[in-house]
Biotite code that builds the C-alpha atoms (Angstrom):
import biotite.structure as struc

atoms = struc.array([
    struc.Atom([0.000, 0.000, 0.000], chain_id="A", res_id=1, res_name="MET", atom_name="CA", element="C"),
    struc.Atom([1.272, 3.466, -0.822], chain_id="A", res_id=2, res_name="PRO", atom_name="CA", element="C"),
    struc.Atom([2.323, 5.818, 1.942], chain_id="A", res_id=3, res_name="LYS", atom_name="CA", element="C"),
    struc.Atom([1.306, 9.475, 1.750], chain_id="A", res_id=4, res_name="TYR", atom_name="CA", element="C"),
    struc.Atom([2.754, 12.375, 3.724], chain_id="A", res_id=5, res_name="GLU", atom_name="CA", element="C"),
    struc.Atom([0.454, 15.245, 4.666], chain_id="A", res_id=6, res_name="PHE", atom_name="CA", element="C"),
    struc.Atom([0.844, 18.584, 6.427], chain_id="A", res_id=7, res_name="GLU", atom_name="CA", element="C"),
    struc.Atom([-2.209, 19.980, 8.201], chain_id="A", res_id=8, res_name="ASP", atom_name="CA", element="C"),
    struc.Atom([-3.025, 23.672, 8.501], chain_id="A", res_id=9, res_name="ARG", atom_name="CA", element="C"),
    struc.Atom([-1.249, 23.831, 11.876], chain_id="A", res_id=10, res_name="LYS", atom_name="CA", element="C"),
    struc.Atom([1.988, 22.741, 10.200], chain_id="A", res_id=11, res_name="GLY", atom_name="CA", element="C"),
    struc.Atom([2.036, 19.232, 11.678], chain_id="A", res_id=12, res_name="GLU", atom_name="CA", element="C"),
    struc.Atom([3.211, 16.490, 9.332], chain_id="A", res_id=13, res_name="ARG", atom_name="CA", element="C"),
    struc.Atom([1.996, 12.905, 9.379], chain_id="A", res_id=14, res_name="PHE", atom_name="CA", element="C"),
    struc.Atom([1.905, 9.792, 7.211], chain_id="A", res_id=15, res_name="PHE", atom_name="CA", element="C"),
    struc.Atom([-1.126, 7.822, 6.076], chain_id="A", res_id=16, res_name="ALA", atom_name="CA", element="C"),
    struc.Atom([-1.225, 4.445, 4.387], chain_id="A", res_id=17, res_name="VAL", atom_name="CA", element="C"),
    struc.Atom([-4.098, 3.978, 1.941], chain_id="A", res_id=18, res_name="MET", atom_name="CA", element="C"),
    struc.Atom([-4.801, 2.650, -1.511], chain_id="A", res_id=19, res_name="SER", atom_name="CA", element="C"),
    struc.Atom([-4.479, 4.945, -4.505], chain_id="A", res_id=20, res_name="GLN", atom_name="CA", element="C"),
    struc.Atom([-8.217, 4.644, -5.050], chain_id="A", res_id=21, res_name="GLN", atom_name="CA", element="C"),
    struc.Atom([-8.870, 5.857, -1.482], chain_id="A", res_id=22, res_name="GLU", atom_name="CA", element="C"),
    struc.Atom([-6.463, 8.771, -1.990], chain_id="A", res_id=23, res_name="TYR", atom_name="CA", element="C"),
    struc.Atom([-8.141, 9.822, -5.245], chain_id="A", res_id=24, res_name="ARG", atom_name="CA", element="C"),
    struc.Atom([-11.561, 9.748, -3.576], chain_id="A", res_id=25, res_name="SER", atom_name="CA", element="C"),
    struc.Atom([-10.585, 12.214, -0.811], chain_id="A", res_id=26, res_name="LEU", atom_name="CA", element="C"),
    struc.Atom([-12.429, 15.573, -1.050], chain_id="A", res_id=27, res_name="PRO", atom_name="CA", element="C"),
    struc.Atom([-10.284, 18.382, -2.494], chain_id="A", res_id=28, res_name="ARG", atom_name="CA", element="C"),
    struc.Atom([-10.335, 22.133, -2.030], chain_id="A", res_id=29, res_name="SER", atom_name="CA", element="C"),
    struc.Atom([-9.564, 24.811, -4.628], chain_id="A", res_id=30, res_name="GLU", atom_name="CA", element="C"),
    struc.Atom([-6.175, 25.264, -2.940], chain_id="A", res_id=31, res_name="GLU", atom_name="CA", element="C"),
    struc.Atom([-5.272, 21.614, -3.774], chain_id="A", res_id=32, res_name="ASP", atom_name="CA", element="C"),
    struc.Atom([-5.699, 20.467, -0.199], chain_id="A", res_id=33, res_name="GLU", atom_name="CA", element="C"),
    struc.Atom([-7.311, 17.143, 0.671], chain_id="A", res_id=34, res_name="VAL", atom_name="CA", element="C"),
    struc.Atom([-9.669, 16.413, 3.537], chain_id="A", res_id=35, res_name="LYS", atom_name="CA", element="C"),
    struc.Atom([-8.360, 13.485, 5.559], chain_id="A", res_id=36, res_name="TYR", atom_name="CA", element="C"),
    struc.Atom([-9.977, 12.348, 8.811], chain_id="A", res_id=37, res_name="LYS", atom_name="CA", element="C"),
    struc.Atom([-11.935, 15.587, 9.145], chain_id="A", res_id=38, res_name="GLY", atom_name="CA", element="C"),
    struc.Atom([-9.100, 18.065, 8.596], chain_id="A", res_id=39, res_name="LYS", atom_name="CA", element="C"),
    struc.Atom([-7.724, 19.821, 5.527], chain_id="A", res_id=40, res_name="TRP", atom_name="CA", element="C"),
    struc.Atom([-4.143, 18.868, 4.667], chain_id="A", res_id=41, res_name="CYS", atom_name="CA", element="C"),
    struc.Atom([-1.562, 19.595, 2.006], chain_id="A", res_id=42, res_name="THR", atom_name="CA", element="C"),
    struc.Atom([-0.195, 16.422, 0.379], chain_id="A", res_id=43, res_name="PRO", atom_name="CA", element="C"),
    struc.Atom([3.608, 16.402, 0.467], chain_id="A", res_id=44, res_name="LEU", atom_name="CA", element="C"),
    struc.Atom([4.433, 12.929, -0.837], chain_id="A", res_id=45, res_name="LEU", atom_name="CA", element="C"),
    struc.Atom([2.292, 11.186, -3.428], chain_id="A", res_id=46, res_name="PHE", atom_name="CA", element="C"),
    struc.Atom([1.945, 7.400, -3.592], chain_id="A", res_id=47, res_name="ALA", atom_name="CA", element="C"),
    struc.Atom([5.618, 6.593, -3.518], chain_id="A", res_id=48, res_name="ALA", atom_name="CA", element="C"),
    struc.Atom([8.120, 4.683, -1.471], chain_id="A", res_id=49, res_name="GLY", atom_name="CA", element="C"),
    struc.Atom([10.620, 7.537, -1.804], chain_id="A", res_id=50, res_name="GLY", atom_name="CA", element="C"),
    struc.Atom([10.331, 11.167, -2.706], chain_id="A", res_id=51, res_name="SER", atom_name="CA", element="C"),
    struc.Atom([9.334, 10.679, -6.364], chain_id="A", res_id=52, res_name="ALA", atom_name="CA", element="C"),
    struc.Atom([5.675, 11.006, -7.305], chain_id="A", res_id=53, res_name="PRO", atom_name="CA", element="C"),
    struc.Atom([3.859, 7.997, -8.707], chain_id="A", res_id=54, res_name="CYS", atom_name="CA", element="C"),
    struc.Atom([1.515, 8.225, -11.678], chain_id="A", res_id=55, res_name="TRP", atom_name="CA", element="C"),
    struc.Atom([-0.909, 5.856, -9.988], chain_id="A", res_id=56, res_name="GLY", atom_name="CA", element="C"),
    struc.Atom([-1.796, 8.546, -7.478], chain_id="A", res_id=57, res_name="GLY", atom_name="CA", element="C"),
    struc.Atom([-1.892, 12.173, -8.402], chain_id="A", res_id=58, res_name="SER", atom_name="CA", element="C"),
    struc.Atom([0.353, 15.127, -8.060], chain_id="A", res_id=59, res_name="GLY", atom_name="CA", element="C"),
    struc.Atom([3.151, 14.950, -10.606], chain_id="A", res_id=60, res_name="PHE", atom_name="CA", element="C"),
    struc.Atom([4.657, 18.440, -10.431], chain_id="A", res_id=61, res_name="LYS", atom_name="CA", element="C"),
    struc.Atom([6.424, 20.410, -13.141], chain_id="A", res_id=62, res_name="SER", atom_name="CA", element="C"),
    struc.Atom([8.568, 23.507, -12.635], chain_id="A", res_id=63, res_name="ASP", atom_name="CA", element="C"),
    struc.Atom([8.841, 24.111, -16.376], chain_id="A", res_id=64, res_name="ALA", atom_name="CA", element="C"),
    struc.Atom([5.078, 24.367, -16.894], chain_id="A", res_id=65, res_name="MET", atom_name="CA", element="C"),
    struc.Atom([4.528, 26.284, -13.666], chain_id="A", res_id=66, res_name="GLY", atom_name="CA", element="C"),
    struc.Atom([3.798, 29.967, -13.147], chain_id="A", res_id=67, res_name="VAL", atom_name="CA", element="C"),
    struc.Atom([4.529, 32.641, -10.590], chain_id="A", res_id=68, res_name="ASN", atom_name="CA", element="C"),
    struc.Atom([2.233, 31.974, -7.582], chain_id="A", res_id=69, res_name="PRO", atom_name="CA", element="C"),
    struc.Atom([0.731, 35.449, -7.978], chain_id="A", res_id=70, res_name="THR", atom_name="CA", element="C"),
    struc.Atom([-0.455, 34.502, -11.487], chain_id="A", res_id=71, res_name="GLN", atom_name="CA", element="C"),
    struc.Atom([-2.219, 31.225, -10.676], chain_id="A", res_id=72, res_name="ILE", atom_name="CA", element="C"),
    struc.Atom([-5.759, 32.612, -11.068], chain_id="A", res_id=73, res_name="LYS", atom_name="CA", element="C"),
    struc.Atom([-4.904, 34.121, -14.452], chain_id="A", res_id=74, res_name="GLU", atom_name="CA", element="C"),
    struc.Atom([-3.294, 30.871, -15.609], chain_id="A", res_id=75, res_name="GLN", atom_name="CA", element="C"),
    struc.Atom([-6.266, 28.773, -14.451], chain_id="A", res_id=76, res_name="MET", atom_name="CA", element="C"),
    struc.Atom([-8.544, 31.063, -16.498], chain_id="A", res_id=77, res_name="ALA", atom_name="CA", element="C"),
    struc.Atom([-6.267, 30.689, -19.535], chain_id="A", res_id=78, res_name="ALA", atom_name="CA", element="C"),
    struc.Atom([-6.243, 26.908, -19.089], chain_id="A", res_id=79, res_name="ASP", atom_name="CA", element="C"),
    struc.Atom([-10.033, 26.890, -18.996], chain_id="A", res_id=80, res_name="LYS", atom_name="CA", element="C"),
    struc.Atom([-10.221, 28.984, -22.193], chain_id="A", res_id=81, res_name="ARG", atom_name="CA", element="C"),
    struc.Atom([-7.821, 26.562, -23.914], chain_id="A", res_id=82, res_name="ASN", atom_name="CA", element="C"),
    struc.Atom([-9.731, 23.485, -22.752], chain_id="A", res_id=83, res_name="GLY", atom_name="CA", element="C"),
    struc.Atom([-6.953, 22.223, -20.487], chain_id="A", res_id=84, res_name="VAL", atom_name="CA", element="C"),
    struc.Atom([-8.172, 19.920, -17.707], chain_id="A", res_id=85, res_name="THR", atom_name="CA", element="C"),
    struc.Atom([-6.441, 17.915, -15.007], chain_id="A", res_id=86, res_name="GLY", atom_name="CA", element="C"),
    struc.Atom([-3.973, 20.681, -14.124], chain_id="A", res_id=87, res_name="VAL", atom_name="CA", element="C"),
    struc.Atom([-3.804, 22.714, -10.922], chain_id="A", res_id=88, res_name="THR", atom_name="CA", element="C"),
    struc.Atom([-1.006, 24.867, -9.536], chain_id="A", res_id=89, res_name="TYR", atom_name="CA", element="C"),
    struc.Atom([0.791, 24.628, -6.227], chain_id="A", res_id=90, res_name="ASP", atom_name="CA", element="C"),
    struc.Atom([-0.203, 27.749, -4.297], chain_id="A", res_id=91, res_name="LYS", atom_name="CA", element="C"),
    struc.Atom([3.250, 28.111, -2.688], chain_id="A", res_id=92, res_name="LYS", atom_name="CA", element="C"),
    struc.Atom([5.608, 27.365, -5.591], chain_id="A", res_id=93, res_name="THR", atom_name="CA", element="C"),
    struc.Atom([3.435, 27.858, -8.678], chain_id="A", res_id=94, res_name="GLY", atom_name="CA", element="C"),
    struc.Atom([4.398, 24.427, -10.051], chain_id="A", res_id=95, res_name="GLN", atom_name="CA", element="C"),
    struc.Atom([1.916, 22.776, -12.401], chain_id="A", res_id=96, res_name="ALA", atom_name="CA", element="C"),
    struc.Atom([0.347, 19.721, -10.702], chain_id="A", res_id=97, res_name="VAL", atom_name="CA", element="C"),
    struc.Atom([-1.049, 17.041, -13.018], chain_id="A", res_id=98, res_name="TYR", atom_name="CA", element="C"),
    struc.Atom([-3.551, 14.303, -12.276], chain_id="A", res_id=99, res_name="ASP", atom_name="CA", element="C"),
    struc.Atom([-2.442, 11.993, -15.120], chain_id="A", res_id=100, res_name="SER", atom_name="CA", element="C"),
    struc.Atom([0.002, 11.578, -17.979], chain_id="A", res_id=101, res_name="ARG", atom_name="CA", element="C"),
    struc.Atom([-2.698, 12.595, -20.421], chain_id="A", res_id=102, res_name="ASP", atom_name="CA", element="C"),
    struc.Atom([-3.189, 15.916, -18.636], chain_id="A", res_id=103, res_name="SER", atom_name="CA", element="C"),
    struc.Atom([0.551, 16.623, -19.061], chain_id="A", res_id=104, res_name="VAL", atom_name="CA", element="C"),
    struc.Atom([0.277, 15.975, -22.788], chain_id="A", res_id=105, res_name="ILE", atom_name="CA", element="C"),
    struc.Atom([-2.875, 18.099, -23.202], chain_id="A", res_id=106, res_name="ARG", atom_name="CA", element="C"),
    struc.Atom([-1.320, 20.979, -21.228], chain_id="A", res_id=107, res_name="HIS", atom_name="CA", element="C"),
    struc.Atom([1.859, 20.994, -23.305], chain_id="A", res_id=108, res_name="ARG", atom_name="CA", element="C"),
    struc.Atom([-0.020, 20.794, -26.610], chain_id="A", res_id=109, res_name="LYS", atom_name="CA", element="C"),
    struc.Atom([-2.313, 23.679, -25.644], chain_id="A", res_id=110, res_name="ALA", atom_name="CA", element="C"),
    struc.Atom([0.695, 25.981, -25.185], chain_id="A", res_id=111, res_name="TYR", atom_name="CA", element="C"),
    struc.Atom([3.013, 24.613, -27.887], chain_id="A", res_id=112, res_name="GLY", atom_name="CA", element="C"),
    struc.Atom([5.580, 22.906, -25.633], chain_id="A", res_id=113, res_name="PHE", atom_name="CA", element="C"),
    struc.Atom([7.230, 19.537, -26.276], chain_id="A", res_id=114, res_name="HIS", atom_name="CA", element="C"),
    struc.Atom([9.519, 17.334, -24.162], chain_id="A", res_id=115, res_name="PRO", atom_name="CA", element="C"),
    struc.Atom([13.125, 17.572, -25.306], chain_id="A", res_id=116, res_name="LYS", atom_name="CA", element="C"),
    struc.Atom([14.299, 14.628, -23.228], chain_id="A", res_id=117, res_name="ASN", atom_name="CA", element="C"),
    struc.Atom([11.534, 12.060, -23.738], chain_id="A", res_id=118, res_name="SER", atom_name="CA", element="C"),
    struc.Atom([13.428, 10.132, -26.458], chain_id="A", res_id=119, res_name="TYR", atom_name="CA", element="C"),
    struc.Atom([10.282, 9.320, -28.386], chain_id="A", res_id=120, res_name="GLY", atom_name="CA", element="C"),
    struc.Atom([8.112, 8.523, -25.374], chain_id="A", res_id=121, res_name="GLY", atom_name="CA", element="C"),
    struc.Atom([4.733, 10.126, -24.682], chain_id="A", res_id=122, res_name="ARG", atom_name="CA", element="C"),
    struc.Atom([6.074, 12.270, -21.862], chain_id="A", res_id=123, res_name="LEU", atom_name="CA", element="C"),
])
């Protein structure tokens, strides 16, 4: 079972072990927080044994496709106009946060970006 690290609004960090399906079904806020056991938390580690995100969960982050945190609302509006779904932005760093590989591809295509180091793969 995957292990997830969360930080609650008081700044306390804790781990939770749950299936990826359980994690995906947790309620989410507009600030990309999840509600776990009655309190809102920021996910810090997504479905991984180490510090790398796992595609089975959610939360792959990209610096390259991110924006300045002050421009998140504008970027979300632009994404909506361009039909981009499955992308949110980290409110602290501005990184793009994807819910699947397909959302990465759709986001890049909408803005004319391509992966230089994918060596022919879909990413």
